[in-house]
N, C-alpha and C positions, 0 to 999 in steps of 0.2 A: 218449741218455737222455731218457724223458719226464718231464714235470712230476711225475707221481705216483710215480716210481721212485727218489726221493731216498733215500739211505742215511742214516738218522737218526743212525748211529754216528759220522759224520763231525763232528757238531755244528757245521755251518757258521754258526750264529747265536749262538755262545758269546759272552758280553759284550755282546750287544745287548738292549735293553728294548723290547718290543713292547706297544703299546696296542691291546687288543682291543675293538671297539665292538659285537660282536654282542649280543643280548638275553641277560639273565642265564641263562635256561633253555638257551640254546644255546651259550654260550661255553666250557663246560667241556671239551668234546672238542677244540675248537680250541686251547684253552690247553694241554692235554695234548700235542698234536702239536707245538706250539711248544717246550714244555719238552724234549720228546725230541730236538730238534736244537739244544739248548743255550741257548735265549732265556729271558730273565726275562720274565714277563708281568704286565701290570697291565690289570685288566678295567674297562672303562667302559661298561656297558651303555647304548647309545644308543636301545634300543627296549624297550618293555614289550608283551608279547603277551597279549591278553585277549580277551573276548567281543565280538562285534559289538554294535551298538546295539539290534538286535532279531534273534531267532531265527526269526521267522515265515517269511521267504523260503526259508531252508535246511530248515526243518521241512516246509514245503510241497513242496520238491523231494524230499525223503526219502520222503514219503508217495506219490510219483508216480514212483519211480525206473524203473518198467517203461516209462515213456513214452520214455526216453532211449536212444540208440545208443552214445554215448560219454561218458566221464567224463574231464576233464582236470584234472590236479593239478600245480601248478607250484612247490609248496613243501612242505618237511616239516610246516610249520605247517598247511597246508591238508589234509594227510592226517590229522594228529592231530585237528583240529577236526572233520573230518567223521566219523571213527570215533567219537570221543567223543560226538557228537551222535546218531549211530545208536544207541549204548549207551543214552542218556538216553531216546530214543524207543522203547527196547525192540525194536529192529530188529537183526537178525543182520548180520554183516559179509558173510555168504554172499549177501545181496541185491545186493551190488556185483558178484558174479561174473557176473551176467547181462549187465553192461555191458562194453564194451571200454574199456579204461583206458590213456590216454596220460599220461605223466609227463615233466616237465623236471628233469633233474639226477640224478646219482648217489644223492645223499642222500635225495631224494624217493623214489626207487625202493627204496632200502634200507628206509626207514620203512614204505613200503607192504608190502614183503616181511615185515617184522617183524609186520605185522598179518595175515599169511597169505595176501596177495593178490599176484598176479603181474602186472606191467604188460604191456600188449600192444604198446606203442610207446614208445620212448625216442629222442629225437633225439640224434644222435652228438655234437653240440657242447654239449649241456646248457643251451640258452638257447632262450627262446620263439621268437626269430626263426628258429632252425633248425626248429623244430616247425612253424611257418608254412609253411616252404619244402619240407618233406618229409612233411607230414601225409597219411596214406593216403587215396586216393580211394575213392569208392563203387564205381567201376568202373574197373579198371585201364586201360581204353581211353579213359577220360574226362579225359585230361590235355591241357590247353591251355597256351599260353605264359604265361597269367596265373595258372596254378595248377591244382591238381586240383580237379574239380567236386565240390562237397559239397551239392548241392541236396537239400534235405529231411532232411538228416542232423540229428538233434536231439542237442545237446551240452549236458551239465551242467558248469558251471565254478565251483565253490566257490573263493573268493579272498579276499584282504584287503580290508576294507571301503573303505579309502581309500588313495590313494598308489600304486596299481598302475598298470602301463602298459595302454593300451587297444588296442595294435597287434594282439595276438592275436585278440581278439573282433572287431575291425573288419575283419581280413582274412578270417576265417572266415565272417563274416556276408556279405561281399562275394561270397564263393564259393558262397552259397546256403545255408549251414548255419543252424539255428535254435539260437542259443546262449542259454542261460539262466545269467546270472550271479547268484550268491547270496553274501552275505557270510557267511563262515565263521568269521572271526576279525578282530580289529583289531590293528594295531601303533601304538603311541603313543610319543611322546617322553617319557621320565622327567621328573620335576619338577626334578632336580638332579643334578649330577655326583657319582658315588660318591666317598667321602672319600679313599680310597687314590689313585684316579685324579687327583683334584684336586691333591692333594700332588705327584704326579708331575708334572702339568703346571706347578705353581708352581715346582718345583725344576729344571725342564727335564731331568728324568730320563726322557726317551723318545728312542728312536732311530727307531721305526718306528710308523706308525699304519696299521692295517689296516681295510679296509672291504669288506663282503661283499654290500652292496646300496646302491642309490641312496638309500634312506630312511635308512639309518645315516648317510650323509654329511650329509644335511639336519638330521637330529636332532642329530649331533655339533655342527654349526655353531650350532644353536639353543641347545644347552647351553653351549657356550663363549661365545657372545655374551651370554647371561644372566650367566655368571661375570665377564666383562669389565665389564659394566655395574655390577657390584657392587665392582669393583676386585680380585676374587679372582685373575684372571690377566691377562696382558698381552693385546694385541690378536691376533685369529685370524691375520692375515696374518704376523705376526712369529713366532708359534708354529709355523705349518705350514712356514714357510721353512726352520726348523732341522731338520726330520725327513723321513724317507723316507715318502711316501705310497704305499701299496700297495693296488691294486684287484683284485677277483676276476675282473673282466671288462669288456667294452666299454661296457655301459650304465652301470655303476658308474663307470668311468673318465670318461664324458661329464660326469657330476655332479660328480666330483672337479675336472675342468678348469673347470667353471662356477664351483664355490665357491672353489677354491684356486688356480686358474691353473696347475696342474701335476699330473702323475701320474708318479711315479718308477718304479714297477713295476706291471705288468699281467700276470696269469696268462694262460698260453696254453691251460692246461686249467682250466675254470672250476669248480674244486672247492677246498675248503680245502687239500688236499694240494697241488694245482697252485699255489696261492697261496704256500704256504710254500716250495715248490721255486723259484718265480720270485724270491722274496726272496733265497734263498740264492745263487742265481745272480747277483744284483745285487752281493752282497758278496763272492762267490767266483766270478768268471767263469770260471776255469779249470774243465774237465771234472772232475767227481767220479766216481771209480770205484765201481762197485756190485758 
């Protein structure tokens, strides 16, 4: 059975309470999936998605889309922000069809398709590292041990303004690509913990905390540390020690290890469905018939 093939009718998370740390706009689908496998859900948005500090670089890129060969999108937020800004600039989405589009992740691809656009390239493992390893060369004969030659390829990369990884840009640039990074949105830590989540933390009514990005880990810690400073909750180490820490993938797990000293569950398929399936296996190790 693959991570994504879990039969929700088995309710493997019945009786478990899951803390969801995705942004408020992104948490509803994940919460529904968790409810479908029997979990109670407490939402604690650890990110707020908003506009970047300036639209000027993105607007400039939109005005010159014909100069680019590839568009790289690594999140649903990036897709939505770019499409929304095209609309503000009174530009048709069809202008993107002249570019080849690479996306990271099933969700990113699905959101792009909802906009009527089809990705040209999706790495199989849904992470930026896999895109780096398998990104198409300009010439199929120009593959060296150090990677595919991208000399002169112009790439537009709309991304989060702060807190994102630089490995993708650095690698593509080293291979000769000309990468234009533009801030399309920003993800920020909220001012305070949502009241329902604060109550759950205070009453220790949480079995599992889920993290779908490194930034949610860092912002979760920041929010809890603020609450600790006011006496609202006990210290972070004691809190996390009592729960299952579940990560969507390797990079998020590294941050969990850095902040908590542990990761109890890591998805082998880096999707929300994969994360739920990994948690279900943690609590029900026996194979689940489908």
